[in-house]
Each structure stands twice: as C-alpha cells, then as structure tokens.
C-alpha positions as CSV (number, residue, x, y, z in Angstrom):
1,M,0.0,0.1,-0.1
2,S,1.0,3.6,-0.9
3,V,2.5,5.8,1.9
4,Y,0.2,8.2,0.4
5,D,-3.1,6.3,0.9
6,A,-3.3,6.0,4.3
7,V,-1.0,8.5,5.7
8,E,-2.2,12.2,7.1
9,I,0.4,14.6,8.3
10,D,0.2,18.4,8.5
11,R,2.4,21.2,6.8
12,L,4.9,22.9,8.8
13,Q,2.9,26.1,8.2
14,G,-0.1,24.2,9.3
15,G,-2.9,22.6,7.3
16,P,-2.9,18.8,5.5
17,A,0.0,18.2,3.7
18,D,-2.0,15.9,1.4
19,L,0.6,13.3,0.6
20,S,-1.4,12.4,-2.4
21,Q,0.1,15.5,-4.3
22,Y,3.0,13.4,-4.5
23,E,1.7,10.5,-6.4
24,G,3.7,10.0,-9.6
25,K,6.8,11.7,-8.1
26,A,10.1,10.3,-6.4
27,V,10.0,11.7,-3.1
28,L,13.0,11.8,-0.6
29,I,11.6,11.8,3.0
30,V,14.0,13.1,5.7
31,N,14.0,13.6,9.3
32,V,15.5,16.9,9.8
33,A,16.7,19.3,12.6
34,S,17.8,22.8,12.7
35,K,21.0,22.2,15.7
36,C,22.4,19.3,14.8
37,G,25.9,18.7,13.4
38,L,24.2,17.2,10.3
39,T,22.2,20.4,10.0
40,P,24.6,21.7,7.1
41,Q,22.9,18.8,5.1
42,Y,20.0,21.1,4.4
43,A,22.0,22.7,1.8
44,G,22.7,19.4,-0.4
45,L,19.2,18.6,0.4
46,E,18.2,22.0,-1.5
47,K,20.7,21.3,-4.4
48,L,19.4,17.7,-4.9
49,H,15.7,18.9,-4.8
50,E,16.5,21.9,-7.4
51,R,18.5,19.6,-9.5
52,Y,15.4,17.0,-10.3
53,A,12.1,19.0,-9.2
54,E,11.6,19.6,-13.0
55,R,11.9,15.7,-13.6
56,G,9.2,15.0,-10.8
57,F,11.1,14.4,-7.6
58,T,10.8,16.4,-4.3
59,V,12.6,16.6,-1.1
60,L,9.6,16.5,2.4
61,G,11.8,17.7,5.1
62,V,9.8,16.1,8.5
63,P,11.3,18.2,11.8
64,C,11.8,16.1,14.6
65,N,13.1,17.0,18.1
66,Q,13.6,13.6,19.5
67,F,17.4,13.6,19.3
68,M,19.0,15.4,21.9
69,G,16.4,18.3,21.2
70,Q,18.2,19.5,18.4
71,E,14.7,20.8,17.0
72,P,13.2,22.7,19.4
73,G,11.9,25.5,17.7
74,S,8.3,26.4,16.8
75,A,7.1,26.1,12.9
76,E,7.7,29.8,12.0
77,E,11.0,29.5,13.7
78,I,12.0,26.4,11.9
79,A,10.4,27.6,8.2
80,E,12.9,31.0,8.9
81,F,16.2,29.3,9.8
82,C,15.6,26.8,7.1
83,S,14.9,29.6,4.7
84,A,17.1,32.3,5.6
85,T,20.3,30.0,6.4
86,Y,19.8,27.0,3.7
87,G,17.4,28.8,1.2
88,V,15.4,25.7,1.7
89,T,12.0,25.8,-1.1
90,F,11.3,22.2,-0.8
91,P,8.1,21.3,1.1
92,M,8.3,20.9,5.3
93,T,5.7,18.8,7.5
94,E,4.7,19.6,11.0
95,K,7.5,18.5,13.6
96,V,6.5,14.8,14.5
97,D,8.0,12.1,16.4
98,V,9.8,9.2,14.2
99,N,10.4,7.0,16.8
100,G,8.7,5.4,20.2
101,A,4.9,5.0,21.0
102,G,4.3,8.5,19.4
103,R,5.9,7.6,16.3
104,H,3.9,9.5,13.3
105,P,2.2,6.8,11.3
106,L,4.3,7.9,8.2
107,Y,7.6,6.5,10.0
108,A,5.8,3.5,11.2
109,R,5.4,2.8,7.3
110,L,8.9,4.0,6.3
111,T,10.9,2.1,9.1
112,E,9.8,-1.0,8.2
113,L,12.1,-1.1,5.1
114,A,16.0,-2.1,5.9
115,D,19.0,0.0,4.6
116,G,21.7,-0.7,2.9
117,E,23.4,-2.2,5.9
118,G,20.5,-4.4,6.9
119,H,19.1,-1.8,9.5
120,T,15.1,-1.9,10.0
121,G,13.1,-0.3,12.8
122,D,14.1,2.9,14.9
123,I,15.7,6.1,13.2
124,R,18.9,6.1,14.3
125,W,19.5,9.9,14.4
126,N,18.6,13.2,12.6
127,F,18.7,13.4,8.8
128,E,17.9,9.6,8.1
129,K,16.6,9.3,4.5
130,F,13.9,7.5,2.7
131,L,13.4,7.3,-1.0
132,V,9.5,6.6,-2.1
133,D,9.2,6.1,-5.6
134,P,6.3,7.1,-8.0
135,D,3.9,4.5,-6.4
136,G,4.4,5.8,-3.1
137,N,6.6,2.4,-2.6
138,A,9.3,3.1,0.5
139,V,12.3,1.8,-1.9
140,A,15.5,3.1,-0.4
141,R,16.8,3.8,2.9
142,F,20.1,5.8,3.6
143,S,21.7,6.9,7.2
144,P,21.8,10.0,8.6
145,Q,25.7,10.4,7.7
146,T,25.0,9.4,3.5
147,E,25.3,13.2,2.1
148,P,22.4,13.9,-0.4
149,D,25.3,14.2,-3.0
150,A,26.4,10.9,-2.4
151,P,26.8,8.7,-5.4
152,E,24.4,5.5,-4.1
153,L,21.8,8.2,-3.4
154,I,21.6,9.8,-6.7
155,A,22.0,6.8,-8.2
156,A,18.9,5.8,-6.3
157,V,16.9,9.1,-7.0
158,E,17.8,8.8,-10.9
159,A,16.5,5.3,-11.0
160,H,13.4,6.0,-9.4
161,L,12.3,9.0,-11.2
162,P,8.9,9.2,-12.9
163,R,9.4,7.9,-16.7
C-alpha cells in the first residue's frame, strides 16, 4: 500500500500536507533538525531538490525533536531558519516523533524498510533518508551520515524518477 494512501500529516505552517500530491513523483523523506551537526545537509538537500524537481522529484523535510532536543523551534522558527540559512524551498511537514509510542504513522511505514546495512526499525539520528517511488513505495533507506550528493543516493533517485 502506498504511503500516500493511508498517512495524514500536516504542513509545517499548518493544514493538511496532502501526501497524495506526490503520487507520480519520487520523494526523499528526511527527518530534519536545525541544531544538529548534520544540519548543513540542508544545503545538499536543497541542491538535490532543485536538480531533479523538473523531472518529478522532491525532498520532503520532516522536523523532529527526538534526538537530544536538536529541533526545539516553533513552526515559524523552523521555517525562518531553513529559508534564511539554507534557502530551503522544498516542502516541510509539521514536527513529529519518528520513534517510540508516539511515532507518526508515516514513520511506522517507512521504518519497516532496511537500509543497505540491513538496519530496520527505529530512526538512528536526524537526517535519515527514505526514497519513495512514484507509486508511493519506500524503495531505499540511507543512514543519517549519507550526504545528499552521495553517489548511491543520486543513483537511487535517478533510478526512481518518473518515466
């Protein structure tokens, strides 16, 4: 079943994000944080988004404050930081939990997928990445340390762009 069919999540600025708008596109879903050592990945994620947007691809940022409180801001603070610091134009959702009893249903679905090292289950840190194909299936999982311009991530995105 497509992650777009059964998952509801709000936009960062409020109101439903309507994930069905991404049907037919490849989407890289990333749990993000503003005060993390990996936060500079925002720049690479924006470049990736810009590079492939016209070919049916988007990055979807999902703020999370579960890792050492590294995303403490309000929706407005997060939006301002991302825009002013990294020029982020890709869509962002509301802040959610990605692990534990309050895990958002989107992440309940995504974390079933194993990464290249066989890891499934809990998100390990900020900036863990999931590639979703145009049919809404999670097809690749990348560790937080995998940079947005890593050859294996680029190859996966290119392989799953809409035809």
